[in-house]
KOLKE-216284 format. One record per residue: x, y, z of N, C-alpha, C in turn; residue number from 1. Coordinates in steps of 0.02 Angstrom, whole numbers, padded with zeros to 5 digits. Layout:
N
<pt <X Y Z> <X Y Z> <X Y Z> NUM>;
...
end
This chain:
122
<pt <04615 05390 04504> <04637 05458 04501> <04665 05484 04436> 1>;
<pt <04668 05552 04422> <04687 05578 04364> <04770 05562 04358> 2>;
<pt <04786 05545 04297> <04852 05525 04280> <04899 05593 04295> 3>;
<pt <04871 05645 04304> <04915 05713 04312> <04934 05727 04388> 4>;
<pt <04901 05683 04425> <04908 05692 04505> <04981 05678 04526> 5>;
<pt <04993 05729 04556> <05072 05724 04586> <05069 05678 04649> 6>;
<pt <05131 05642 04667> <05138 05613 04731> <05118 05643 04790> 7>;
<pt <05130 05707 04798> <05112 05740 04867> <05039 05738 04867> 8>;
<pt <04995 05755 04813> <04925 05750 04823> <04898 05674 04835> 9>;
<pt <04936 05625 04805> <04917 05561 04816> <04928 05538 04892> 10>;
<pt <04990 05549 04916> <04999 05536 04995> <04952 05574 05036> 11>;
<pt <04935 05640 05016> <04888 05679 05074> <04816 05650 05061> 12>;
<pt <04792 05625 05003> <04732 05601 04992> <04726 05529 05035> 13>;
<pt <04771 05493 05034> <04770 05423 05056> <04789 05417 05131> 14>;
<pt <04825 05470 05151> <04845 05463 05218> <04780 05481 05274> 15>;
<pt <04740 05515 05251> <04681 05518 05298> <04636 05464 05294> 16>;
<pt <04653 05409 05257> <04616 05342 05261> <04662 05294 05289> 17>;
<pt <04729 05311 05308> <04778 05266 05337> <04793 05212 05279> 18>;
<pt <04788 05228 05213> <04803 05196 05170> <04856 05221 05111> 19>;
<pt <04892 05175 05074> <04941 05203 05034> <04943 05155 04963> 20>;
<pt <04987 05190 04928> <05010 05142 04865> <05085 05161 04864> 21>;
<pt <05121 05102 04835> <05183 05110 04831> <05203 05166 04780> 22>;
<pt <05252 05214 04804> <05270 05275 04765> <05338 05278 04781> 23>;
<pt <05364 05331 04735> <05431 05357 04740> <05427 05407 04799> 24>;
<pt <05487 05437 04813> <05500 05491 04864> <05498 05568 04843> 25>;
<pt <05493 05581 04773> <05493 05646 04753> <05415 05665 04748> 26>;
<pt <05395 05715 04787> <05323 05731 04789> <05304 05775 04731> 27>;
<pt <05342 05802 04686> <05323 05835 04631> <05306 05784 04562> 28>;
<pt <05331 05723 04568> <05321 05671 04512> <05246 05652 04507> 29>;
<pt <05227 05651 04445> <05154 05636 04432> <05148 05555 04437> 30>;
<pt <05096 05533 04453> <05083 05464 04474> <05078 05423 04403> 31>;
<pt <05063 05442 04353> <05068 05419 04281> <05142 05410 04263> 32>;
<pt <05183 05452 04271> <05250 05450 04261> <05283 05389 04303> 33>;
<pt <05274 05399 04360> <05305 05341 04411> <05287 05279 04376> 34>;
<pt <05213 05267 04380> <05180 05204 04364> <05206 05168 04294> 35>;
<pt <05201 05215 04238> <05220 05189 04171> <05290 05194 04152> 36>;
<pt <05330 05228 04195> <05405 05244 04176> <05448 05198 04232> 37>;
<pt <05418 05188 04284> <05454 05145 04339> <05489 05188 04394> 38>;
<pt <05509 05158 04444> <05537 05190 04491> <05532 05160 04564> 39>;
<pt <05575 05168 04605> <05571 05140 04671> <05555 05187 04732> 40>;
<pt <05535 05164 04777> <05520 05205 04840> <05528 05167 04907> 41>;
<pt <05512 05201 04963> <05526 05173 05025> <05482 05110 05040> 42>;
<pt <05421 05109 05012> <05379 05049 05018> <05394 04986 04956> 43>;
<pt <05431 05002 04921> <05445 04951 04869> <05456 04887 04893> 44>;
<pt <05501 04882 04946> <05519 04811 04971> <05458 04771 04995> 45>;
<pt <05416 04810 05029> <05358 04759 05055> <05295 04771 05015> 46>;
<pt <05294 04826 04971> <05227 04829 04928> <05240 04823 04862> 47>;
<pt <05289 04820 04838> <05314 04807 04761> <05314 04886 04730> 48>;
<pt <05323 04882 04670> <05320 04946 04632> <05256 04970 04621> 49>;
<pt <05250 05035 04598> <05187 05064 04590> <05144 05034 04531> 50>;
<pt <05181 05014 04473> <05158 04972 04433> <05117 04913 04452> 51>;
<pt <05147 04882 04503> <05121 04819 04536> <05059 04833 04562> 52>;
<pt <05038 04889 04592> <04973 04909 04621> <04928 04930 04570> 53>;
<pt <04938 04943 04512> <04892 04969 04455> <04843 04911 04441> 54>;
<pt <04781 04933 04452> <04726 04893 04436> <04693 04905 04372> 55>;
<pt <04696 04968 04350> <04650 04986 04284> <04682 05046 04267> 56>;
<pt <04680 05074 04204> <04688 05135 04170> <04643 05144 04108> 57>;
<pt <04628 05209 04110> <04598 05231 04056> <04644 05256 04007> 58>;
<pt <04649 05234 03943> <04693 05262 03892> <04665 05272 03825> 59>;
<pt <04685 05326 03799> <04660 05351 03732> <04708 05327 03686> 60>;
<pt <04688 05287 03646> <04731 05253 03595> <04753 05300 03526> 61>;
<pt <04802 05280 03503> <04821 05328 03436> <04760 05348 03392> 62>;
<pt <04717 05293 03390> <04659 05305 03341> <04598 05348 03379> 63>;
<pt <04604 05368 03436> <04557 05412 03462> <04515 05370 03518> 64>;
<pt <04517 05312 03510> <04470 05272 03564> <04487 05268 03626> 65>;
<pt <04448 05283 03675> <04464 05277 03740> <04443 05209 03772> 66>;
<pt <04491 05163 03803> <04487 05107 03821> <04504 05098 03898> 67>;
<pt <04477 05050 03928> <04497 05039 04006> <04535 04973 04003> 68>;
<pt <04602 04987 04025> <04653 04937 04017> <04656 04901 04084> 69>;
<pt <04646 04837 04093> <04646 04803 04154> <04674 04732 04146> 70>;
<pt <04670 04685 04194> <04683 04613 04172> <04634 04579 04116> 71>;
<pt <04576 04613 04111> <04531 04586 04055> <04559 04609 03996> 72>;
<pt <04604 04655 03983> <04641 04672 03921> <04709 04663 03940> 73>;
<pt <04726 04598 03930> <04796 04573 03959> <04848 04612 03916> 74>;
<pt <04850 04625 03857> <04900 04641 03814> <04926 04718 03831> 75>;
<pt <04872 04753 03835> <04882 04836 03838> <04904 04839 03918> 76>;
<pt <04870 04810 03965> <04874 04814 04032> <04959 04792 04049> 77>;
<pt <04972 04734 04010> <05037 04712 04031> <05089 04763 03999> 78>;
<pt <05086 04796 03928> <05116 04846 03912> <05123 04910 03957> 79>;
<pt <05071 04929 03988> <05075 04989 04029> <05110 04973 04092> 80>;
<pt <05116 04919 04123> <05141 04897 04190> <05213 04876 04170> 81>;
<pt <05240 04872 04108> <05305 04850 04093> <05370 04905 04076> 82>;
<pt <05339 04968 04094> <05395 05020 04089> <05396 05048 04010> 83>;
<pt <05337 05042 03974> <05334 05073 03914> <05336 05151 03904> 84>;
<pt <05319 05174 03965> <05326 05249 03965> <05265 05283 03940> 85>;
<pt <05210 05257 03936> <05158 05284 03910> <05151 05285 03829> 86>;
<pt <05200 05247 03801> <05196 05253 03727> <05146 05213 03690> 87>;
<pt <05103 05191 03719> <05036 05154 03685> <04986 05195 03681> 88>;
<pt <04980 05258 03706> <04915 05298 03705> <04932 05346 03760> 89>;
<pt <04870 05387 03770> <04881 05440 03824> <04839 05414 03886> 90>;
<pt <04870 05402 03937> <04838 05377 03998> <04813 05441 04036> 91>;
<pt <04739 05427 04047> <04709 05485 04077> <04690 05470 04143> 92>;
<pt <04677 05416 04169> <04673 05404 04237> <04690 05336 04259> 93>;
<pt <04701 05319 04325> <04719 05259 04345> <04680 05236 04402> 94>;
<pt <04681 05183 04426> <04659 05143 04483> <04703 05103 04517> 95>;
<pt <04714 05104 04577> <04765 05069 04609> <04739 05020 04666> 96>;
<pt <04772 04970 04696> <04761 04940 04743> <04799 04974 04797> 97>;
<pt <04769 04974 04859> <04797 05020 04911> <04811 04974 04964> 98>;
<pt <04861 04985 05016> <04876 04944 05076> <04873 04995 05128> 99>;
<pt <04851 04954 05196> <04852 04993 05257> <04927 05013 05275> 100>;
<pt <04929 05069 05298> <04990 05100 05320> <05000 05100 05400> 101>;
<pt <05058 05101 05424> <05075 05105 05493> <05124 05158 05503> 102>;
<pt <05127 05180 05570> <05175 05226 05592> <05245 05208 05580> 103>;
<pt <05288 05246 05549> <05359 05223 05538> <05407 05286 05543> 104>;
<pt <05467 05263 05566> <05515 05330 05568> <05564 05335 05505> 105>;
<pt <05583 05384 05481> <05628 05391 05423> <05682 05419 05456> 106>;
<pt <05746 05396 05436> <05810 05418 05460> <05850 05441 05396> 107>;
<pt <05872 05498 05396> <05922 05518 05346> <05989 05529 05386> 108>;
<pt <06043 05502 05355> <06104 05504 05379> <06153 05538 05319> 109>;
<pt <06190 05593 05343> <06227 05627 05295> <06298 05625 05324> 110>;
<pt <06344 05615 05274> <06414 05610 05301> <06461 05633 05237> 111>;
<pt <06521 05654 05250> <06565 05677 05201> <06592 05616 05166> 112>;
<pt <06595 05616 05101> <06617 05560 05067> <06684 05529 05101> 113>;
<pt <06731 05570 05120> <06796 05556 05146> <06778 05509 05218> 114>;
<pt <06720 05510 05244> <06705 05483 05303> <06669 05408 05292> 115>;
<pt <06665 05389 05227> <06615 05335 05209> <06645 05271 05249> 116>;
<pt <06708 05261 05242> <06730 05198 05278> <06714 05196 05342> 117>;
<pt <06729 05251 05388> <06722 05246 05459> <06644 05237 05461> 118>;
<pt <06600 05278 05432> <06522 05267 05444> <06501 05194 05433> 119>;
<pt <06524 05167 05375> <06506 05096 05363> <06532 05050 05400> 120>;
<pt <06598 05050 05414> <06638 04996 05453> <06631 05003 05533> 121>;
<pt <06645 05069 05548> <06638 05083 05608> <06716 05111 05639> 122>;
end
């Protein structure tokens, strides 16, 4: 996928296939920023971080050469997955391992800070 793809588009594209990649929860964040810079999401506990699912990336290096970084190019691939924030070149596309999804419920609980003890302890 393009490095500029936002998470909303990623979720929409993969939902039709009942597949997902571990992502954050903000739909307007770009997949490259999340992958290269880090972040947690609802699926992180069982699926890992987004950078853990990265299989390869096309990167334009400072000298202008475009390379495919994967496990075959261990140093650059390690750097991309290590929170370097894209400082090793311009990432133009990425390929991810996907996992099957299941139906789940998401619950949001809002409470006043003054009620925190009662909410948490009972």
